[in-house]
C-alpha positions, -999 to 999 in steps of 0.1 A, spaced: 778 87 -154 783 119 -145 758 151 -144 772 184 -132 764 218 -129 784 250 -131 789 262 -96 779 299 -93 813 312 -81 830 300 -113 828 321 -146 814 302 -178 846 305 -198 868 290 -169 842 262 -164 840 252 -199 878 255 -202 885 236 -174 860 206 -188 877 207 -221 910 203 -207 895 175 -189 880 159 -222 911 165 -243 934 149 -217 910 119 -216 913 118 -255 951 119 -255 958 93 -226 928 69 -223 929 44 -198 932 8 -206 902 -9 -212 881 24 -221 862 17 -249 846 53 -252 833 82 -235 807 109 -244 809 142 -232 787 171 -236 794 205 -220 774 235 -221 778 267 -203 761 256 -171 763 215 -172 783 186 -181 771 152 -188 799 124 -190 797 92 -196 826 61 -198 823 28 -215 850 0 -202 856 -33 -217 851 -47 -180 840 -38 -145 878 -40 -129 890 -16 -159 867 9 -149 880 14 -116 909 34 -134 885 57 -148 887 93 -141 850 104 -135 857 106 -101 876 138 -108 845 157 -123 833 168 -90 863 190 -86 851 208 -119 813 206 -117 786 205 -85 776 171 -89 741 164 -97 742 125 -106 770 101 -102 759 67 -110 776 36 -115 765 16 -146 735 -7 -144 725 -32 -173 695 -21 -193 676 -38 -218 673 -22 -249 637 -24 -267 641 -40 -299 623 -12 -316 653 12 -312 668 -4 -343 636 -9 -364 634 7 -399 625 45 -395 606 57 -425 612 93 -419 594 124 -417 563 127 -442 547 157 -452 575 181 -447 582 192 -480 583 231 -485 576 234 -446 600 239 -416 595 228 -381 612 232 -347 615 208 -320 617 221 -283 627 196 -256 607 207 -224 615 191 -187 
C-alpha cells in the first residue's frame, strides 16, 4: 500500500493528471499476476493498493514509481490480516430514517 501527499510545489491539476495517467497505464497494461488495484486520488493525496496472485509476482509492481509523483507518507508491504467474520454478517440497514436526512462526517 502507498499513501502519498501532493508536494507543495506541484499544482493540483498537475498532481491529479500525473496520477490519472499512472492509473490508466496500470489499467491498460497490468503486470502478470496483478489481480486488482484500488486507487483513490484527491487534490492533495493518493492512496494506492495492489493485490497479487503471489508474492513473487508482486515484485513486478509499479508501486515503487509512486514516490516520484507524490510525497511518500506510507509505503508498506502486505501483511496477512485476519478478517473478523462479522464483516460478512447480515446488515439489517438503518432504521427510523423515513422522511429524515443525515450526514456522516469522518474525523481523524
